N, C-alpha and C positions, 0 to 999 in steps of 0.2 A: 754153286750158286743155286738157289733154290728156284722152283717155278712157282709163281703166285697163282698163275691161270693156266689151266690145261684143258686140251682138246676141245670139247664144246662151250667150256667157260671161255676159252681165249677166242673162238670163233665169235662169240655172242658179244665179247669186249670190242673186237675189231668190228663189229657192225652198228655199234652204239653212235647214235646221234649226239649232238652237243648236250642236250638236256641229261640223257641218260649218263653220259660221260661224268657230267659234274656229279650227277648222284652216286657214281662209283667212286669217285674222289673224296666225296664227304664220307664214304664208308671205309676209305684205304687205310687210315691209321690202325682202326681196329682189325681189319682184315690181315695187315702184316703182323700185328702182334699174335694174333692167332696162329698164324704160319710161322712165327719168328723169323721172319724175312728182314732184311735190311736195304738201304738205299741202293746198295749194287744189284740187288735181285729186282729191285724196281726198275733200274736202268735197263734190265735185260728185258722186261716186259715193254718198256717205252721203246726199245729198239725195233720191236715187232710193229710199230706204227709208222717209221720213218726209214727209207732207204740209207745202208751205210756208205758213208762219205770219207773220202782220204783226208786225213788231217793235215796231210803236207800240201797237196797240190789241188785238193778239193773235186777231185774227178769222182765220178760214180760208177768207172768201170772198175768193179770189186769182185772179186771172188774169195769165198770160204778158203782157209787155210788151217783148219783142224782147230781144236779147243784146248784151253790151259786153265786150268783150277777152275773148271765148269764154265769158262767163259769163251764164247764164239770167237776165233781170230779170223782174219782177213787181210788180203794182201791186195795192194794197188797195181792193176796190171797198166798203169800209165807211167808210176814213178819207181814201183817196188816196195813201197812203204808197207810195212807190217804194223798193224794196229788191232786193236780190240773193241768192243762196244763201249767200253768206259773210256776209250782214250778220247783226252780233251774235254769231258765232261767235269762236272764239278766233283764226281766221285773218283775222278782219275787220281790213282796212286795213294788212295786214302786209306790210312790205318784206323784201326778201331772203328770201322763201318757199322757195327751193330748198335754204335752210340749216337750215330747221326741223326737218326729220326727223332729221339729225344732232345736232342740239342736243337732241331728246328722248332721243337715244341718251347722249349725255353726262350727262343728267339721271340716267338709270335706272343709269348706272357710279357714280353718287354723286359726281360731279366738283364743285368749287366754280363760282361764279358767275364768277370770273376763268379759272378752267381750261376751262369752256365756252366762255367768249369766245374764248380763245386759239385752242382746236382748232376752232372752227367759223368764226372769221373775223369776228367783230362786237366791237363795243365793250361794255365792262362795264355802262354803262347799259342798254343793249340786252338783255344777258344777263338783267339782273334784271328787264326789262320781258317778255321771252318766258316766264321762269320763272312769274309772275304770271298771264299768259295761260293758262299751261297748267293751273296749281292752282286758278285760278278756276274753270275749266270743270267741274273734279271736284266743285265743290260740289253739282250736281245731284243726286248720288248720295246725299246725305243723305235725301232722300225715299224711298228705294229700300231701306232697311234694316229690317228687322224682327225681333223676338227671339223665341224658343220655348224650352220647355223649362227647363233650370236656366241662370240668368241670373246673371252676377257684375256688382256694382255697386260703382264706387269714386269717390270724390270725389278729384280732383287739385287743388292749388293752385300755381299759378305767378306768376311776377314780371311784374307790369304793365309794360309797355315802348311807348315811343314812338321806338323807334329809327329814325333817318334823317329825323326832324322837325327843321324849321328853326323856331326862335319868332320872331315878329314883334316881340314887346316882352318887357319884364321879367315881365308879368304873366301872359304864358302860360307863361313859364318857371317861375314860382313855383306855378303850379297844376299844371304837369306833374310837378314836384318831389315835391308833396303826394301825387298819384297813384301814382308811382313806390314810395312806403312800403307801399302796399296789395298785395294777391294778387288774381289773378283765378281763379274756381272753374271747372273743367272736370269735366263730369259724364261718366264713363267707363263704358260698358255693353258687356258681350260675352257671348254664349251658347255653347254647346259644340258648335255647327254652324258655327261661323267667322264668325258676323255679328257685327261690332263696330261702335261709332260712339262719339266722343267729341264733346260738344256745350259750347262756351263759354256759360258762363251768366249770368256778372256778377262784381261784385266779392264777396271774401271767402268766400262758401260757396253751394253749390247750394241753392237754396230750395225749399219744400215743393212750390211751384205748378208750379215745372220739372220735378220728379221726377214730380208726377202728369200731367204732358202727356205724358212717356214712357210711364209706365205705363199709360195710357188709350188712346194711339194706335199704339204699336209693340211692346207685348208681349202675346202670346197669354194666354188664359185658361189656369187650371191651371199656370201657370209658377211656379217656384221661385226667389226672388230671394236671392242670397247676397251679403252686405255686412258691411263693419266696423260697428262701433256708430256709426250717423249717426242722429242725433236728428231731422234732418227727413225722413228716409225712414220713421221710425216713427210720423209724424203723418200721413202721406199717407192721402187717401181715394180710393179707386179705384171704378171703375163696376161692375167685377165681384170678386168676392172671389179672391183670390190668396194663395198661402202665401208666408211670408217667413221665411227663416233668418239669423239674424244670425251671422255668422263673425268672430272674433277673429284679426285679422292674417292669416298664411298657415294657421295651424291648420286641421284638417278637421273637421267636425262628423257624424257617422254616415258616415263614408267619403268620400262622393262632393262634399259640400258645402264649398266653398273659394272664396277670390277669389285664388288663386295665379296664376292665368292674366291676370287682368285687371292684377294687380298688375305681373307681368313686362311687360306691354306699356305700362303708365304710364311705368316705368322707362326702357324703351327709347325712347319717345316724348321724354321729357324731356332725354335724354341726346343724341338727334337734334338736339333744337332748340338746346339749349345749347352742344355741342361740336361739332357738324357745321355746323349754320349760325351759329354763335356769337350766339344769341338773335334772336328777331323782333320786330316791332313787333305790339303785340296787335291792331290793326285786320287783320292779315293771319293771325293765328293758325288761325283757322277754315280757313283754304284749305289750311295746312300741315297741320292734322289730316286734312283729307280725302286729301291726299297719301300719308300714311301709312297712312290707312284703306283706300284703293284698292289700293296697292300689295301690302298683305298680302291682301287679299280677291280681287282680280280677276287678279293677274299671277302667273307660275311661277316666278320667279327666275332664267329664262331669256333672256338679254339679248335675242338677235334676236327672237324670239317675243314678248317683252314690248314691244319697241317698236310691232310692230302692234297690240297690244292697248291701249297707252297711247294712240296715236294715235286710235283708235276710241272709245275713251271721253271724250278731250277734244274729238272732233268732235260730241259727242251732244247738246251744250247751245247752245241757240241765243239765250242770254242771257250767255253767259260773258264776252263783251267789255264789255258793259254794266256787269256786276258790278266787272270789273277797273278800268274807268274810273272809277266811283265810288268804288271803295276807294283808288285812288291820288290823288282828288280830296280826300278827308276828311283833315283832318289827324290826327283821332283817331276812335275808336270808342266811341260812346255807350253806357254799361254803368252799370247800376243796383246 
């Protein structure tokens, strides 16, 4: 494992403020290419900013336990689990690690799985697996998004899909055929400060309890909620009184209240899923949602700078590989 920053450089990095850190990330792609460093090397740098956490029991009662192939090993004093700094991250058990940084570049350029595979020099199945390692790592940012002020709400209905699934018998096929006739509901929420989140909620429609959870946990008091006529939203009970504006279509009510912005994003997202990705399995839909949300909220639409930012975001989740593994193993996503 290469050391990206040493001695005083590392001290300066750890002392950086938010803006300085963003400037560092904007130059990260060039820095890593100069050092011939890979994504596992960056995970080692990332580990300097967060305490080790047991992937088994989540305990912080951790001690060092030697090194292996240049990586620091740890042992949990609570449950005895041995692990390394990459355990559970999106680079855990990653082969051809030196190619991942350029794979992120290809993803940000909007290339298909096949095009990414050809340019980077990996197989098509590996390209699929790497894409899902990365987008699974972005799921952790769902918890970081809250809403303030004027908030737009819209329900989005999308086709249920089991794309890529191989059926073991006729019964599984018939059951899937029935489900494919239904729609899955996505709750889309956005404020005027750039905060945005889509939540896959279940079949047919967004239910009142799911709306109430968002209202009570992610929306500040005294907010104004703009929406189309949604019966479930009208029936909600919230812990603090909030004002509700009902807006029909894209029309505006009293000038500033509308759902035009969220409507634009939902249409863009549907086009992305159906045309660019040619549909995705519903079990992966929330991961693709977070790819869309993160690229709009955290990136600058400048390729070289965005590579460093995306690598940093993907490296932040220490449960990403486990989520990716579990989703791959599930034939379907259980929805109600």
